[in-house]
N, C-alpha and C positions, 0 to 999 in steps of 0.2 A: 318259326322253331328256327333251330339254327343249321346251318348248311357248318359242310367238314372244314370246311377254310375257319368259320368262324369259332369252332370246339376245339382248332390247332393249337397247341399251344409253343411258343416261340421263344428258343433257348439261346441266352447271349453264347458267343465261343470265347469270349473275354473275360477275363478275373474282372467280378464288381471294380471300379477305382473309388476310391477315395472323396467323396463329393465335398465340395466347394458350399456348404453346408452353415446359418447361421437362422438359430431358433429365441425364440424370445424368451427371457426366467421363467422361470415355472412361478404360475400365481397360485396363490392359494384359493380352494375350494371355492365356489357360490361366487367369484367375482369378475367383473362384466368380461365379456367376449372383444381382444381386441380384432382390428379390423382382419390383420393376419398372424400366423405363428409363426413369420420368417420366411428365412429366403435361398434361395439356391439354384448354382450356377453354372448348367452343366458344361460340359464340355464340346457339344457337338448337339444336333437336334436329332438326334438319334434313339429314340426310347430303348431301344434295347440293350446299349452299350450307355446308358447313361440311368435307367433307372433302379439297377439292382443295386447300383451304391447306395443310391436314393434310400431305397425301400428299407436296407439293412439297419442305414445309418439311422435312421426315424423307428424302429423298432431297438434298437441299443438307445437309443435317447431313453424312453421310457420302461418301466415295470412289463414284462411282457402276460406276466402270470392278473396284472390287473386289467389291460386292453387288449389281449390275446393278437394276433399278426393282422399286419395289415393283410387284406383281402382284396381292395382296391382300389382302383386309382384313375380318377376322375381327368380329365386333359382335354385342353383345346386342341381343335385341329389345323390351326393354319401352324399352330407351334411349332407343327414337331414334323418330319422328316416320312415315316411311315405310320402303320396305326395297327400293329400288334392285336388282338383280343384279349391273347392270355400269354403272361410269361411268366417263365419257371424262374425263382431266385432260388440260387445254392448257396445257403447259410452254412456261418458253421456249425451251427445245432442241427440246424434240417433243412428239408429241400422245400418248397410249397409252390403254389401257381395261385398266381396276384392275377385277377380282369383288372382290364383296361378297359376303358369307354371312354370313347370320341365326340366334343358337341362344338357344336358352331356359336352355341350360343355360352358358353363360358366365356366371362372377362379377360381380354388378354393377358396373358401373364397367369393367370393361375392356376397352378394343380393343384388337388387337394385327394388326400389318402385318407383313406377311412379303415379303420382298425375294426377286431371282428365284434366288438361290443357297442360300433354307431358310432364311434366318438372320431371326430375330422380334424384332423391338421392342414391347415392352407397354407399357402407357398405362396411365394411370388417368385416366379420361373426367369432368373436374370435372363434375357437373351442372349449365347453364347458367345456371338459376334462384339458384346462391350467390352469395350478398353474396359482394363482394368482398375484404373482408380475411382470410373463412374458406377461397373460392377459391386466394389468395397461397398463403396457410400450409398447404392441404393439395398444393399442388403442392408447394415447398419441400420436405416430408417424404416424397412420392413421388418425386422426384428425388435424393433425397438418397444417396451410393453406402453408406450403413449402414442403408438402409430395408430393416427385415425385415418392414411391414405389407403385405398384399394388400387390392386394391379394395376389399373387406365392412368391412375393419375402415377402413381410410380415411374409408371413405361415412358409418362408426358414427363419425366423430371428428368431422364437418361436421354431425351432428343431436344438437343437447343433448336429455340426458334429458329427463324431463316435473319440473317443481316437486317437490322436496325425495328425488327418488330418487336418493339417492348412496349410498355405502356410508360406514362410517368412516373410510376414506385419502381420500375428499372424489373419490373416484372414480365414473365411473357405474356403478350397479347391475345387474344382468343381470334382463331383463322378464322380471316372472314368468313372463308366458304363455312365455316359450322356454324357463326353467326345468321348469315342469309339460310341456312337450313332450319335453324331455328324462328323462322318468321321475321327478320332484321331483315333492312333494304338496303344497298349500298347506294350513295347521291352517285350519281352520273356526273363529272365534269366536275365535283369539287362544289356545284352552284344549288342551292338549296332549289327545289319546286313546288 
């Protein structure tokens, strides 16, 4: 049963901002689905301020008659500052309430918008504090029709390895903490035992 707080609809007091959004080009029906449909770079971690502009832009991207309005957005808890359950979106043509669901288990940086007909749009949500050049590059990569990287891999591209932590090919090395947690064991003192 829902509590009163969960049924309360949150309203943004500021007008929707123009989102920094990049979507992959339209693909013919029946084509293989890519890892992501694009990327979005919010200006803050406040979902009430950021989501209305994104939802309106996604709604304008596709024909509303084919898919219906966006009715539900799935978000990762750790990526945002607050967790409203319902958000009123005041658009030029109508006003609607969009349900927001919060999960600890979603991959970092993933945002999923679901249309009334069940179609979904998976976006890489670039952290707001990301420098401009890195954000633009990751948005370009996420929206590439041939992209096979998921959000954790795109976040890893944004996070440079510590100094001196590259393998011979010049690519970032796997952190020792990850390697050890997957069953590997480091040598002590550099000598084999």
